[in-house]
C-alpha positions in Angstrom: 59.9 144.9 85.0 61.0 144.0 88.5 62.8 147.3 88.8 59.5 149.1 87.8 57.6 147.3 90.5 60.1 148.2 93.2 59.9 152.0 92.1 56.1 152.0 92.0 55.8 150.2 95.4 58.5 152.7 97.0 56.4 155.7 95.5 53.1 154.3 96.8 54.6 154.0 100.4 56.0 157.5 100.2 52.7 158.8 99.1 50.7 156.9 101.9 53.1 157.0 104.8 50.5 156.7 107.5 48.8 153.7 105.8 52.5 152.2 105.4 53.4 152.8 109.0 50.2 151.2 110.2 50.6 148.2 107.9 54.1 147.7 109.2 53.0 148.2 112.8 50.3 145.4 112.2 52.6 143.1 110.7 55.2 143.5 113.6 52.6 143.2 116.1 51.2 140.0 114.5 54.5 138.2 114.4 55.4 139.4 118.0 52.1 137.9 119.2 52.6 134.7 117.6 56.2 134.4 119.0 54.9 135.4 122.4 52.0 132.8 122.3 54.4 130.1 121.2 56.9 130.9 123.9 54.1 130.9 126.4 52.9 127.6 125.3 56.4 126.1 125.5 57.1 127.5 128.9 53.7 126.3 130.3 54.4 122.9 129.0 57.7 122.8 130.6 56.4 124.1 133.8 53.6 121.3 133.7 56.2 118.8 133.1 58.4 120.0 136.1 55.4 120.0 138.4 54.6 116.4 137.4 58.4 115.4 137.7 58.2 116.7 141.3 56.0 113.6 142.1 58.6 111.2 140.5 59.0 109.4 137.4 57.5 106.1 136.2 55.3 106.4 139.2 52.0 104.7 139.9 49.6 106.0 142.7 46.7 103.7 143.7 43.9 105.3 145.8 40.8 103.6 147.1 37.4 105.0 146.2 34.0 103.5 145.4 33.0 101.0 142.7 31.1 102.6 139.9 29.8 99.3 138.3 28.6 96.1 139.6 31.4 93.4 139.6 32.6 90.5 141.5 29.3 89.8 143.2 29.2 93.3 144.8 26.9 96.2 144.1 28.0 99.6 142.8 29.0 102.0 145.3 30.9 99.5 147.4 33.8 101.0 149.2 37.3 99.9 148.4 39.8 100.0 151.2 43.6 99.0 151.0 45.6 97.4 153.7 49.2 96.1 154.1 47.9 92.8 152.4 47.4 94.7 149.3 51.0 96.1 149.4 52.2 92.7 149.8 50.2 91.2 147.0 51.5 93.9 144.6 55.1 93.3 145.6 54.8 89.5 145.2 52.8 89.5 141.9 54.3 92.6 140.1 58.0 91.9 139.3 58.0 95.3 137.6 57.8 97.3 140.8 61.2 98.7 142.1 60.1 100.6 145.2 56.6 100.6 146.9 55.2 102.3 150.0 51.9 102.6 151.6 50.8 106.0 152.7 48.7 107.3 155.6 48.3 111.1 156.0 46.4 113.6 158.1 46.3 117.3 158.9 47.9 117.8 162.2 48.6 120.7 164.6 52.3 121.3 164.5 53.9 123.4 167.2 57.3 124.8 167.8 57.8 127.1 170.7 55.0 129.6 170.5 54.3 129.0 166.7 51.4 126.7 165.9 50.4 125.6 162.4 48.2 123.0 160.7 50.2 120.9 158.3 49.8 117.8 156.2 51.7 114.8 158.1 52.3 111.7 156.1 53.6 108.3 157.1 55.7 106.4 154.6 58.4 103.9 154.2 61.9 105.3 154.0 62.0 104.5 150.2 59.4 107.2 149.7 62.4 109.6 149.1 63.2 107.8 145.9 59.7 107.2 145.0 58.6 110.8 145.3 62.0 112.2 144.0 62.7 114.2 147.3 65.8 116.0 147.8 67.4 116.9 151.2 68.7 120.4 151.8 69.7 119.6 155.4 70.3 116.7 157.7 69.1 113.2 156.7 66.0 111.2 155.8 64.6 108.6 158.3 65.9 105.0 157.7 64.8 101.5 158.2 66.3 101.6 161.7 63.9 104.5 162.6 61.1 102.5 160.9 61.7 99.3 163.1 62.2 101.2 166.3 59.0 103.4 165.6 61.3 106.4 166.2 59.6 109.7 166.6 61.6 111.5 163.9 60.4 113.9 161.2 61.6 115.3 158.0 60.1 118.7 157.2 59.5 120.5 153.9 60.9 123.9 153.0 58.1 126.0 153.8 57.3 124.2 157.0 60.8 125.0 158.1 60.5 128.6 157.2 57.2 129.1 159.0 58.2 127.1 162.1 62.0 128.2 162.5 62.3 131.1 160.2 66.1 131.4 159.5 67.2 129.2 162.4 68.6 125.8 162.0 65.8 123.2 162.3 67.8 119.9 162.4 68.0 118.4 166.0 65.1 120.7 167.3 61.9 119.1 168.5 58.4 119.8 167.2 55.1 118.7 168.5 52.7 116.8 166.2 49.1 116.8 167.8 50.9 117.0 171.2 53.5 114.3 170.6 57.3 115.2 170.4 59.3 114.6 167.2 62.8 115.1 166.5 63.5 117.0 163.3 66.3 115.0 161.4 66.0 116.6 158.0 64.8 119.5 155.8 63.8 118.9 152.3 64.7 121.3 149.3 61.8 123.3 147.9 60.0 122.1 144.9 57.7 123.7 142.2 54.2 123.6 143.1 51.0 124.2 141.4 48.6 126.7 143.0 47.8 126.0 146.7 49.5 122.5 146.7 51.1 121.8 150.1 54.0 119.8 148.7 56.3 122.2 150.3 54.5 122.2 153.6 54.4 118.5 154.3 56.0 116.5 157.3 57.2 113.0 156.7 57.3 110.5 159.4 58.1 106.7 159.5 55.0 104.7 158.6 55.2 102.7 161.9 55.4 105.9 164.0 52.4 107.3 162.0 50.4 104.8 164.1 50.8 107.1 167.1 48.9 109.9 165.3 46.3 107.8 163.2 45.1 104.3 162.7 47.1 103.0 159.9 45.2 99.6 159.3 43.5 101.2 156.3 45.7 102.9 153.8 45.1 106.4 152.0 47.1 105.3 148.9 49.8 103.2 147.6 52.8 104.5 145.9 55.1 102.6 143.6 57.8 103.0 140.9 58.1 100.6 138.3 60.4 99.4 135.4 59.1 97.4 132.5 60.5 96.6 129.0 57.4 98.0 127.4 58.2 101.5 128.9 60.7 102.5 126.3 58.6 100.9 123.4 55.4 102.8 124.6 57.4 106.0 125.0 58.8 105.9 121.5 55.2 105.2 120.0 53.8 108.1 122.0 56.4 110.3 120.6 55.1 109.6 117.0 51.4 109.6 118.1 51.1 112.1 121.2 47.3 112.1 120.8 47.0 108.6 122.1 48.4 105.2 122.5 46.7 101.9 121.4 48.7 98.9 122.0 48.2 95.3 122.9 50.0 94.3 126.2 49.9 90.8 127.6 47.2 89.9 125.0 44.9 92.6 126.5 44.1 95.7 124.4 44.8 98.8 126.6 43.8 102.1 125.7 46.1 104.9 126.9 46.0 108.8 126.7 49.1 110.7 126.3 52.6 109.7 126.9 52.2 107.8 130.2 52.8 104.2 130.1 50.0 102.3 131.7 51.2 98.7 131.9 52.1 98.6 135.5 49.2 100.6 136.6 46.6 98.6 134.9 48.3 95.4 136.1 48.0 96.7 139.5 44.4 97.6 138.9 43.6 94.1 137.5 45.5 92.4 140.5 43.7 94.6 143.1 40.4 94.1 141.1 40.5 90.5 141.4 40.2 90.5 145.2 38.3 93.8 145.6 35.9 93.3 142.8 36.4 96.6 141.2 39.2 99.5 141.6 37.9 102.8 140.4 40.3 104.9 138.4 40.9 108.5 137.1 43.5 109.9 134.9 43.3 106.6 132.9 40.2 104.4 132.7 39.2 101.2 131.0 37.7 97.9 131.5 38.6 94.3 130.9 36.8 90.9 131.4 37.9 89.1 134.4 38.8 85.4 134.9 35.4 84.8 136.1 33.8 86.5 133.2 32.9 89.8 135.2 33.7 93.1 133.7 36.2 94.9 135.9 36.5 98.8 135.7 39.8 100.4 136.5 39.9 103.4 138.6 41.9 105.1 141.4 45.1 104.6 139.5 47.2 107.7 138.6 50.0 107.2 136.2 52.7 109.7 135.8 
């Protein structure tokens, strides 16, 4: 019987050769399309992971904003501003933090010889190199001695070096930032970037020296890395339930989306919220009841 089916099928294909060829082409095209879509999705996912990895791992970025709810005796819409006191408060009260740096940045006119461009200049502590997973291609990164001495030294990104110096050696040369002379002490390796992101066109200077270019009393953001025992546990749970994590941490129910552990981030939001009434968040959001009974909403906390 099986042999008869094979002979009948073969005869039908020989009799309808065009229909057979079109059917085979459609099947091959469908299989190829599925394989291509799966490969594209996997490649896109890896690219996104690499782009986020450029910012660093186990990283929390706290950014100021405006309150969206009434809390702590303040009306909604109150401006939240961070200072060095907030950095010290986080360092003192969050033992999970391994490295922390304030950040103040601005768009500055950058000149070398006759070449003039506008690039982002950011002032950070020397540990920003490990926080943001920066890698040196040439020279060195500024250190604590530069920070203490308010040294006018700069570390430039790869595209900044190409635009200012082309193929010339940049280390040891002097550039002008808003008219002030800075010595280039290092060049960073290029990073994968998304769209028009200027990650490869940034100039890094010591935080204390940034005060020569901009008022650093109020911070643009706070970056810190963290290490917590809950990290691996949450990561394992996330691998089993990628759609979302729902865990109870520190006797508080924290709702988290995706794989990013939010323990340190929400603790930072809670800590800053206690003194700032409300810290506004995007990326991850939630709310909790404060010690005084007020509801505090989290915002301005990006967790990678």
